[in-house]
PATIFI-336362 format. One record per residue: y, z, x of N, C-alpha, C in turn. Coordinates in pm, whole numbers, plus 50000, padded with zeros to 5 digits. Example, Ala and Ser with C-alpha at 12.3 -4.5 7.8 and 13.67 -1.06 7.14 Angstrom:
# residues 2
494315078051319495505078051230496705078051320/497755070851285498945071451367500035078751290/
END
This chain:
# residues 645
323210746575572323790733575598325280733975567/326030725875637327460726375623327930720675492/327240710675444327690703975323327090710575201/327930713675105327450720374985326900710174888/325760713574830325130704874733324680713274617/324360707074504323880714774389322640722474425/322560735074385321400743274414320250740074323/319030744974354317860742374272318060747274130/317660739174037317710742673896319140744973848/320130741073928321510742973890321930757473889/321340765873980321670779973982321700784874125/322300796474145322450802074277321190808874324/321230814574446320030820574503319540832974431/320410839174351319970850974278319270847274148/319260834474114318550830173994319120836073868/320460836973858321070843673744321060835273618/320890822173632320940813573515319600806573501/319080805973381317790799773357317910790473239/317420778373255317460768773146316450772173039/316730768172916315810770572805314690760372808/313510763572754312420754072750312740742872653/312010731772664312280720572576312160724472430/313070719172350313060722672208312000714872132/311560703872186310570695672118309460691672214/308320688672160307160685072240307390671972313/306810670872430306910658372506305860648472456/305750637172524304880626272479303420629772508/302750635672409301370640172426300440628372450/300560617772368299640606372378299770599372513/301010597572559301230590572686300640598572802/300880611672802300350620072910298830620672907/298250621372786296800621472775296220608272825/296860597272790296380584172834296460582872987/297550587973046297680587373192296650596173260/296360607673199295350616573256293970610073251/293650603773139292360596973128292270585073223/293420578573250293420567373345293060571973486/293350584673516293000589973648291480591073665/290750590273552289290590673560288690576873587/289560566773603289090553073625288070551573737/288290557473856287310556073965285940562073933/285860569873828284600576573793283910569673675/284230556973649283680550073532282160549973532/281550546773644280090546173650279450559773622/279990569973688279430583273666279650587773523/280830584773469281100588373330280180580873235/279860568373270278910560773188277540567373188/277110572173307275830579173317275880592273239/277010599473251277180611973176277090609373026/277750598672981277720595172839276300591972794/275550584772880274160581372847273300593972836/273500603172929272710615572928273050623972805/274340624872773274740632672655274170626272529/274260612872521273740605772404272240608172388/271510606772499270060608872495269730623272454/270460632772515270230646772485270490649872338/271590644572285271960647272146270950640972050/270560628472079269620621671990268270628871988/267790632472109266510639572116266600652772041/267710660272066267860673272002268030672371851/268570660971803268820659671659267530658671578/266400654971641265130654171569264480667871551/264960678071623264350691271617264300697071477/265430698071404265370703771268264470695971174/264450682671189263590674571103262120677871127/261740679371253260360682871287260030696971238/260960706371258260740720071210260660720471058/261440711870991261360710970845259990706170801/259450696670875258100691770842257070702870863/257230710770971256320722070993256430732170879/257650734270830257850743270717257110738270593/257140724970572256410719170458254910721770469/254370720370593252940723070613252620737470574/253490746770617253250760870586253380763470436/254450757870377254720760370235253640754070147/253290741470176252280734670094250900741070114/250610745470234249350752370257249290765470183/250440772470181250510785070107250260782869958/250860772169900250650769169759249220764269733/248710755569821247370749869802246290760369807/246470770569890245470781169904245350789069773/246430789469693246430797169568246040788769446/245680776369472245210767869363243690766669372/243030765469258241550764769261241060752269335/240040754269418239470743069492238660734169397/238540721469434237770712169355238540705769242/239790710369223240640704569118241580694569185/241700682969123242600673069181244040677169159/244920671369242246340674369232246890670069096/246420658569047246910653568916246500662868804/245240668068809244800677368705245610690168709/245900694868830246680707268843248070705468785/248670693968810250030691268758250000690268606/248940683468553248820682168407248690695868342/247910704668405247730718068351249030725968351/249830724268457251120731268463252080726368356/252070713268330252960707968227252540713068088/251200714368073250710719467944251160733867922/251310741368029251770755068019253300755968012/254000744668028255470744668022256140746668157/255350746868269255940748368404256340734668458/257300728168391257670714468430258330713768568/259180723668600259860723368732258870724668846/257900734068829256890735668933256020723268941/255740717168825254940704968823255680693468893/257010692468869257810681968935257800683869086/257900696469130257920699269274256590695569339/255450699269270254140696169327253850681269324/254420674169226254150659969212254650652069332/255780656569391256340649369504255970655669638/255050665269632254620671869756253250666769797/252810671769913251480667969964250520679769957/250630687869853249760699469834248350694669798/247350700769863245940698169831245350711069776/244990711269648244460723669588243270729169667/243330741969694242250748769765242350748069915/243250739969970243360738470116244540746770165/244320755070269245370763970322246230757070427/246850765370509247800760270610247040753570723/247490741570762246920734270876247640738971003/247080749871061247750755871177247760746471297/246780737871310246730728571422247910718771413/248150713471293249270704071274250600711171296/250680723771247251920731371266252170733771415/251100737271490251240739771634251710727271707/251130715671671251550703171736253030700371712/253460702771588254870700371557255780710071634/255330722671645256130732371720256200728671868/255070724471925255070720072066255990708072085/255970698871988256830687071997258300691071992/258620700471902260010705071892260470711872021/259580720472076259910727372202260140717172313/259250707072322259400696772424260710689172411/261090685772288262350678572266263540687172309/263510699872274264630708572310264710710672462/263550711372529263540712872675264150700672742/263720688672699264260676472757265760675072725/266130678872603267540678272566268380687372657/267890699472683268610708772771268650703772914/267550697472961267510692173097268560681373115/268660672273018269650661673028271070667473024/271280677872943272600684072938272930690973070/271940696773136272170703173266272560692673369/271860681273368272180670673465273590665373441/273950663073314275300657873287276370668173324/276050681073307276990691473347277240691273497/276170689073574276280687973720277130675973759/276860664473695277620652373725279080653873683/279300660273568280670661773518281490670873608/280860680973667281570689673761282060681473880/281220672173927281630663374038282780654273998/282700648573876283780639973827285100647573823/285060659673769286280667573755286870670973890/286050675873982286580680174111287060668374195/286390656974187286890645274261288220640474203/288340640974071289600636974008290730646374048/290460659374044291480669174081291810667874230/290820664974311291050662674455292020651074474/291820640274398292730628774409294120632274360/294210640274252295530644174202296270652674304/295550661974370296200670174473296660661374589/295840651874627296210642874736297420634374698/297420629274573298550621274526299830629574526/299720642274481300900650974479301420653574619/300500656174713300920658774851301550646374913/300940634774891301510622374944302850619174879/302960622374748304210619774677305330628174735/305050640774764306070649574821306600643774952/305710637675030306120631575155306990619175136/306920612975018307710600874993308990603474913/309170616074871310350619174792311570620974883/312730616574838313950618474918314370633074919/315180636575020315640650375031316470654374911/317120644574848317950647574731317120653074615/315840649374607314980654574500314800669574514/314600674274637314380688574660315670696574644/316830689774655318100696674634318270701074489/317560694474397317730697374254316500703774192/315530707674274314290713574222314060727374281/313600736374197313190749574245311890748274322/311850754674439310620753974519309440760374446/309720771474375308650778074301308100769274190/309000762074120308550753174014307750741474072/308190736374186307470725374251306080729974294/305990741974352304690747374392303800749474271/304400753774159303630756074037303010742973987/303750732073998303220719173954302030714874040/302120717474171301070712774263299860721974263/300040734674225298920744274229298470748074088/299300755674016298900760673884298580749573786/299460739473780299250728873682298000720573713/297760717773840296560710073875295310718373849/295350731373877294220739973845293960740173694/295020740273616294860740273471294270727173422/294680716073484294090703073451292600703173483/292240709073596290830709873635290030717573530/290540728973485289840736673383289710728973253/290760721773216290740714273090289720703073095/289670695873208288700684973220287280690373223/287070701073298285720706573313285200711973180/286050719173107285610725272982285670715772864/286650706772866286930698972747286250685472738/286200677872847285800663872837284360662272791/283410668272865282010666772829281700673372695/282380684672668282140691672542282600683472423/283720676572438284220668172328283280656372307/282840650072417281870639072404280600643872334/280120655472379278910661072320279110664172171/280280669672138280550673371998280650661071909/281350650671957281500638471877280150631871853/279340630771959278020624571945277110633071856/277250646271866276450655171780276810652971634/278100651771605278530649271468277930636371416/277970625771497277460612771454275940613071432/275210618971529273750619171517273300628071402/273940639671387273590648671278273910642271143/275040635271138275410628471013274370617970976/273870610671077272830600571051271560607170996/271160618571054269970625571006270190630970864/271380635570835271670640970702271630629870597/272170618170632272120606770539270670602570517/269860603270623268440599770612267740609170513/268040622070523267380631870437267920631270294/269250631270280269840631370145271260625870150/271480613470110272840607770111273810615770024/273320621469912274210628969824274740641569892/273830649369953274270661370023275110657970147/274800646770211275580642470327277020639670287/277190634070169278540631270119279320644270101/278650654770056279310667770043279740672970180/278880671170280279200675970415280380668470476/280500655570440281580647470496282960652470456/283020660070347284320665370304284930674070414/284070680170498284560689070603285380681770708/285080668870734285750661670842287240659770813/287630653370701289080651670678289820664770662/289160674670599289830687570583290070694170719/289050693870805289180699970938290220692671022/290220679271018291180671471094292610674271047/292780674970915294120677470861294650690970909/293820701270898294240714670940294510714971090/293600708971169293730709171315295000702171361/295270690471305296440682671348297730689971314/297790695971194299010702971154299280714971247/298230722171280298410733671368298710729171511/298010718571556298160713971695299570708971724/300200702471627301550697371649302520708571684/302370719771616303270730971644302900737971775/301610739771799301190747171919301490739472046/301520725872041301780718072161303170721172218/304150723372129305480726872175305440739872257/304620749172211304530762072279303830760872413/302840751872424302170749972552303110743772655/303930734172612304920728372703305880739172751/306350747472658307260758472694306570768372787/305300771072762304550780672845304540776572991/304240763773017304150759473157305530757573219/306540754373138307910753973191308350767973235/308090777973151308470791573187307650796573307/306380791973317305570795673434306220790773562/306690778173561307360772673678308640780273710/309430783673607310680791173630310390805073686/309350811573634309000824873683308540824273828/307720814273862307280812674001308470810274093/309430802074046310630799474126311420812274151/311590820374050312320832974064311610842374161/310290843874146309530852874233309610848174378/309490834974398309550829474534310920832174597/311990830174520313340832574572313560847374604/313140855974514313340870274536312520875474654/311330869774673310510873974787311130869074917/311600856674918312210851175039313460858875078/314290862274979315530869575007315440884374975/314260890274997314030904174958315030913775022/315290911875151316210920875220317630919675164/318080907375141319430905275089319570910674947/318510909474869318540914774733318820929774736/318180936874828318390951274839319760954474897/320160946874999321440949675065322600948474967/322560938074884323670935774792323490943074658/322510951874652322340959874532321970951774409/321210940974429320860932174318319420934274272/318810945174319317410947474284317240949074133/318130956974072318030959073927318250946073850/319210937973897319460925173831318270915873848/317660915973969316490907473993315340911673902/315160924773884314110929673795314420925673651/315700926673613316090922873477315840907973453/316180899573554315930885173541314430882473530/313650890073611312200888473604311680892173466/312200903273411311770907573278312110897073172/313290890773186313680880273092312710868573098/312450863873221311540852573239310120856173196/309680868173236308330872473200308190873873049/309260878872984309230880072839309170866572770/309950856872822309920843472763308550836972782/307950839272901306620833872926305590840472834/305750853572814304840860872724304920855272582/306150853472533306330848672396305760834672377/306080825572470305590811872456304070811372472/303520819372565302060819572585301360825572463/301940836372409301350842672291301330832972173/302470826472150302540816972039301570805472060/301510800172184300620788872212299160792672187/298750804272239297350808272225297020812372082/297940819672018297670824371882297630812771783/298640804071789298710792971693297530783571712/297250779871840296110770871863294800777771828/294770791071842293570798571807293280798871658/294280795471576294070794971432293200783171390/293110772971477292370760871441290910763971418/290300771571510288860774071500288480782171376/289140793571346288760800571223289030792471096/290080784171099290380775970980289270765770956/288840759071063287760749271047286430756171019/286230768171076285000775671048284930779470901/286070783070842286110786470700285710774370615/286230762770650285880750570577284380747770590/283860749170711282430746670734281560756470655/281970768970650281190778870576281180776070426/282310771670374282370768170232281460756270201/281460746370291280570734870274279110739270284/278840748770377277490753970395276980760670267/277840768470202277470775070077277160764669970/278010754469962277800743969861276460736869884/276130733970009274870727170041273670735970007/273770748970040272670758170012272390758769861/273430759269780273250759969634272650746969581/273240735469623272740722569576271330719869627/271060723869751269730721769808268670729869735/268990742469703268050750769629267750744969491/268800739769429268600733669297267680721569306/267850713369411267030701269424265590704469459/265370715469532263980719769558263340724069427/264100731369347263570736169219263230724769125/264020713869134263770702469047262780692669107/262340695369230261360686669293261920674069354/263250672769358263840660669417263920661369569/263700673269627263680674869773262620685069808/262060683469927261080693269973261800705070035/261110716470041261700728370101262020726070249/261150718970319261380716070461262620707570482/262830697570392264020689070405265290697070380/265230706170282266400714570256266680723570376/265590729270432265770737670550266380729570664/265840717470689266380708870795267840705270767/268140702270639269500698170605270480709670628/270040721870592270920733470615271170735370765/270100733470846270280734270990271240723571038/271090711470985271990700671024273420703570980/273580709570864274930712670817275610722870908/274820732370960275380741871057275710734871188/274810725971231275080718271352276270708971333/276430704171210277530695171179278870702671186/278880715071143280110722871146280440728171285/279400731171366279650736871498280450727671589/280110714771600280920705971686282370705071641/282580704871509283950704471459284700717071500/284020728671490284650741171532284870741371683/283920735671760284080735171905285260726471945/285390714771880286520705971908287830713171876/287830720071761289030727671723289330738571825/288260745271872288470755871970288950750772104/288590738272136289010732372263290410726672257/291010726272138292330720272125293360727472211/293270741072218294250748172300294060744972448/292790743672491292520739972630293040726072660/292790716672569293240702872588294760702072588/295390708772492296840708472483297480714572608/296900725672655297420731972776297260722672896/296100715972906295880706673017296820694773012/297070689472892297980677972879299410682372911/299800694472869301130699572903301300700573055/300240705073124300300705673270300340691773331/299590682373272299600668673325300970662273308/301680665773199303040660673181303920664973297/303810677673335304630682773446304220676373578/302920674373598302470668173722302920653573729/302800646173618303190632073619304700630473632/305470640473588306910640073613307180639873763/306400647773837306530647673983306060634374041/304900629573996304340617274051305180605074015/305940605873904306770594573862308200595373915/308520605973990309880607474041310230595874135/311500592774139311970581574222311740584574369/311150575074440310790577174580311870571474673/311700574474803312550568374903312330553274905/313330546174953313180531774969312040529175066/311160520075030309970517575112310360512175250/309560515875350309770510475485309560495375485/310300488175567310130473675572308750469775622/308210458975564306880454375604306890449475749/307950442275786308070436775922308990445576006/308720458576006309580468176075309610465576225/310780468376282310950467276427310220478976494/309540476076604308810486376678309700491776789/309890504976789310710511376893309870522176960/309520519677087308660529077158309420541977190/310470540877271311320552477301312760547677311/313630554077238315020549877232315760553377362/316780545277392317660548377504318650559177462/319140558077337319970568877286321360564877242/321650551877229322960547777180322950547777027/323910554876967324010555876822325390550876778/325400542176677326660536876624326720538676472/327860543176425328200543176282329210532076260/328900522776172329790511476147330180511175999/331410515475970331960515375834331020522175734/330530533875771329540540975689330240548675577/329730547175455330200554875340329000561375272/329190573575223328090580775159328650590975061/327930593174951328290603574854327020608874790/326990622074763325860628274695325840624774548/327030624174487327140620274347328230609674335/328110601374232328990589674219330460593474212/330780604974155332190608674136332730617774246/331920620074353332380628674462332090622374597/332920612874642332720606674775332820617274884/331950616174984331950625975092332370619575225/331640609175266331980602075390332430588075352/333600583975406334170571175365334630563375488/334060551375506334460542175613334470549075749/333310555075784333190562875908332710553776021/333360554776137332990546876255332860556176375/331820553876454331590562176572330610555076665/330860556376796329930551276896329570562576992/328290565377004327790575777095326940568777201/327330570377328326620563777437325400571977478/324420565577540323200572677583323540584077677/322910595577653323080607177739324290615577708/325160611277615326340619077581325980630877491/326810641277505326710652577414327900651977320/327600650577193328640649477091328620662277008/329730669177006329850681176923330580677576794/330080682876684330680680276554331160693476497/332470694476473333050706876423333870703876298/334160714376226334960712676104334630723576005/335420724875902335180735275802333910732575721/333470742575647332300741075560332540729975458/331530721375443331650710275347332310698075405/332580697975536333260686575597332340674575613/331000676875614330050665875629329360665675763/329370677075834328800677375969327280675175966/326570683475889325120682275881324730669375811/325510665375714325230652875644325200641175742/326070641675842326150630875940324830628976013/324230640076059322970638776133321820635676037/321910640375912320870636775814320860621875785/322040615675790322120601175769321480593675885/321630599076006321040592376123319520591776109/318920602476056317460603076044316970598175909/317870592675828317530586875698316910596975602/317350609575613317000618975507317750615375379/318890609175396319650603175286319970588775325/320080580075224320420565975248321920564075230/322540556875323323980554375314324260544575200/325480545375147325870536575037326340523075087/327020522875202327490510275260327660511975410/327850500775480327920501075625326530501175685/326460504775813325150505775877325210515375994/324050520776029323880529476145322860522876236/323170521976364322260515376457321810525076565/320600523176612320040530476725319640520176830/320310520676944320110510577049320350496476995/321340495276907321690482376851320800477776736/319810485876699318880482376591319280489876465/319450482776356319740489176228318580498576193/318890511376170317810521076149317010517876023/317560509875931316820506275809315740495875836/315750489975958314690480575994313540487576066/313670500576090312610508676151311870516376042/310620519676067309940528875975310530542775995/310490550975892311060564475903310320572676009/309000571276015308230578776115308640574676256/308790561676277309180556676409310570561476445/311480561176347312850565676371312890580576403/312250588776320312340603276336311580608276457/310660599876506309940603676628310870603976749/312020597576739312980597276850313840609876856/313760618276751314650629876740313880642976758/314600652676814314150666476815315240675076754/314840685576681315820693776611315620708576642/316740715376662316750729976671317790734576570/317320741476466318190745076355318550759876358/319550763376280319940777376266318820785376202/318190779776099317070786376031315790782676104/315250792176179314040789276257312830788976164/312040778476176310820777276096309610778476186/308830788976164307580791076236306490793176132/305290788576163304200789676067303160799476116/302280803576027301210812876062300250806276160/300130811976277299290806276382299620812976513/299090807976622299360813876753300700808876806/301220815876906302450811576972302260797477030/301080795177088300780782177148300860771077043/300280773476926300270763276820301660760476769/302500770776762303870768676716304690760476815/304480762976942305220755277042304730740877046/303420738977032302820725577043302980717376916/303560723176813303700716176685304450702976703/303820691876661304470678876669304300671676800/303690678076898303510671677028302260662877028/302340651577095301180642677106300250646777219/300700655877305299880660277419299980675477430/299330682777336299500697377330298590704977426/298590701277554297760708477651298420721777687/297630730877739298150744077774299210743077883/299010734077978299980732478087301340728178034/301340718677938302610714077882303270725077799/302460732977730303010744077651303690754177743/303060757577854303630767177949304910761578010/304910748678046306120742478101307280743178002/306970740377874308010740777772308530754977753/307620764877758308020778877743308900783377860/308560779077979309380782578096310770776278085/310810763878042312100756978029312970763777924/312330769777822313080776377716313320791177744/312960795977864313170809877904312430819877815/311230816077771310470825277686309070827777741/308750821977856307420823577916307140838277948/308140845378003307930859378040307620867777916/308350865377809308120872877685306710870377632/306260857877633304940854577579303830860877663/304020861077794302970866977880302910882177865/303990888177817304000902777800303300907077672/302970897577584302280900977459300810903977486/300170912277402298750915877426297830903677436/298020893877353297170881977354297860870077421/299010872477482299700861677550300070850277457/299820838177501300140826377421299280825377294/298200832877289297320832677172297650843577071/298770850477092299190860676996299540853876864/299160860476755299400854876623300840857076580/301320847576503302690847976454302700843476309/303520850176228303730845776090305200842476073/305490835275966306850830675945307840842175932/307380853575878308290864875861307910876575952/307340873476069306880883776161308070891676217/308150904476182309290912676223309210916876370/308080914776436307940918876576308600908976671/309010897476620309680887476702311130886676657/312050888576750313470888676715313950874576683/315160873876625315740860876593315940852376718/316370858776825316580851276949315280845777004/314210853977000312910849377049312360838176961/312590839176833312180828376744312940815476776/314230816976805315020805276838314550798876968/314200807277065313690801977191312350794777171/311540799677079310280792877048310530778976991/311550777776906311850764476849312420755176957/313130760877052313630752577163312470747877250/311500756877275310300752877349309560741877275/309530742777143308900732277062309620718977083/310950719277089311720707077113311420701377252/311260710077352310870705477486309530698177481/308580703977405307250697777394307330683977331/308200682377230308310669377163308920658877253/309740663277353310390654077448311110642677375/312090645877290312760635377212313800627877295/314150615877250315210608177314316580613177269/316650618077146317910622877089317690636877035/318650645677062318510659677026319590663476925/319190671276824320130676276725320050691576725/321200697876751321290712476753322260716576643/321740723076540322540726776424322720741876419/323860746576471324170760976469323040769176529/322510764676642321300770776696321530784676754/322790788676777323040801876836323810811076743/323960807376618324840815076530324260828476488/322940830176498322330842476446321720851176556/322170849276681321590857176791322700865376857/322270875576930323230884076998323790876977121/324810883077184325510876677296324590874377414/323750884377446322860882977562321850871877539/321250871977418320270861477386320950847877379/322210847877336322930835077327323040828477463/323200836577567323270831077702321960824077738/320820830677704319510824677731319320811877650/319730812377523319580800677438320450789177489/321690792577530322580782277582322020775977709/321450784377796320840779077918319670769777885/318840774077790317690765777752318150752677689/319200753377606319680741277541320360731977640/320980737777741321600729377844320530721277917/319390727877949318270720478011317740709777916/317650713477788317080704377689317970692177670/319310694077677320230682977654320310673477773/319870677877887320030669978009319310656577997/320070645678012319490632278007319230627277866/319640634777767319390630677628320720629677553/320760620477458321880619977365321750631877272/322830639477257322750651877180323870652677078/323510657376959324480660376855324440675376832/325590681976857325650696376845326610699976732/326080706576628326910711376518327190726076544/328470729776548328790743476587330010748376512/329980761476481331160768276431331840776076543/331040780876639331610787776754332120777176852/333400774976854333960764076935333840766977085/333660779677120333520782977262332230777377321/331260774277237329960769577287329910754577312/330950747277272330890732577285332060727077368/332690735677449333850730977527333470720577631/332190720577676331790711077779331200698277720/331300696277589330760684077527331540671877574/330830660477587331480648077629332500643377525/332130645177397333030641377289332930651877179/334070655677127334110664977014334670657376894/333880657176784334310650876660334800661676566/336020660176519336570669776424336560663076287/335790668776194335630662976062336260671875956/336800665575853337330672775739337200663775616/336490668775516336300661475390335660647775413/334710647175508333970634875531334660624875620/335820628075669336560618675753336640623875896/336570614775991336770618176131338290618376155/338840630376175340300631276187340760632676331/339880637676419340240638776561339000636376645/339220631176766338100628476855338590629176999/337780635677085338160636677226337440648077293/337810650977416337250662477485338000674977441/337480686477485338130699077450339570699377502/339760695277626341110695377685342050686177611/341570674077578342410664477507342810669677369/341860675377296342140680077161343070692177162/342920700877261343820712377269345240707777299/345350697277381346680692077416347360685777295/346580680377203347160674077084347760684376988/347260696776996347720707676908347660703576761/346480697876724346270693776585345300703076514/344420696976435343470704576353342520712776440/341990706676548341070713776637341760725476703/342990723376745343750734076809343890746076715/344190743176589344330753976492343010761376470/341890753776464340580760076449340260769176568/340480764076686340180771476809341040783876818/342320782376790343250793676799342890804376696/342470800176575342130809876472340920818176510/339940811776576338740819076616339050829376724/339870825376821340140834676930341130845376889/342020842376795342910852876746342120863076666/341110858476590340250867676516339450876276612/338970870076722338190877676822339060888376887/340330884576914341230894176978341520905876884/341740902776756342000913376661340800922576647/
END
């Protein structure tokens, strides 16, 4: 483009300068709240998931209690079998106290031992069957909630991808002038994928862990409030350790994803300009820049994963210490007869279950933090300032006649650097207007303003007497066709590339457009003809042939107004003749704006606009401007003197 603007990320195409990652963590709570708000459409399903998890956890929480009761049957049967039959329990206890076995007597006094009676295997079997049934139903409910949660996650991520794609369509061109394409792609792909992983792995697991803690705690209080109080010590200790570690690791996760975006931007730039990188001998520098970015990403990722990984072993250590304390106290209470062996066994199982959810939550902290860091980057994109909304009562324009007026138009990219000031111009239907001038004069900016890629600061631009701001952008841009210096072709067939943007992409119209663009013969000479595949960087198609394909595409669109921006600057002389012939056919009967540096190509224009520093300094035909011997004359003379030399 003719007008210079700030490059992406504030750096040149070689990516020699890289910004440092944020020094402090961003707003974790706000981003987490916004991410959870995106789950709003899934409230019903999430409610069902919560019900299934709750049911599963409650059912599963009775398992250790039932197994503890089965243990009591086995233990009491084992003791009863070794006691003489026919003796009452009270007599047996009295005899033990007489012998000085007070602890054993206390234990038997609160048990259900029957002297002479062995293990009730039938009762034990029923309890085991009941426990197995509870665990099966608990697992079934967890499987169902896992299936539902996968749907919730993928639908949410689907909506986020759609929102991101729609947002990109509503962002002004100025936003992309200041953003690295690689970083933008990273936000839409890598960050959304990371959010998906975080939701899938973290959300249901955290719900399950929290409910498990609550249900297990209730069972522990039921069995022994004193031992439950000991177990509760693990919660504040684990939370304190987790929060302290998480605060530091969150900074590293934010840095990790920032460096990921910068690395993607660098790789994308180097791949796009691979040939130029080699030609200018910048391969070693590009590799060095890659190593710098890759090293920064390695360091931030290592710190993020290592620091957040400390949470789980720290909480596991606390849980193990609590487990040891419970085992010692529980054994003592069994010996004193204040608790049954089965209850102690159940309580120990509950204490392990109580510690596992805390360790799981701690282990998920790195996943959650990474997902929230990605959501911060995604919401930065979604919250970016959009284009001014189209008017609700927009004027309907079917097909323009082609009259364009600039009335006192002023525009600047930045507040302290005015570019176009008080510009006036009238272009009549069917005229060809050539715009010439030095680099940075505002040539391309002028046509971008017509199509509202940028909004003017003051004045107005009209199309057929209608202020373009009263039209929808789609309706306005539908009136234009563009052929640019940088040819853009996508992966697909030749036919699909030519038909791109056409409302009537029939084969007959494609062939007519190809003939008009002087490329039909070339396409028919290909092995697959019009169905030959093409990629954006296909080396088998020359620059001139690519340019002719874009001209054929413009023929297919059949626009009322045509914009040609340096369309012949990158082709050889012979191909330029073909391109000029095709463009002459294309301009016929249409209002055309031609931006050119080669002044020899625009001598037949109806009007030539000479711009410098955003101002229209000369206007007229080629003959008139040459006769004035002003700025245009000097430009023309300099080009031909250079050609002669």
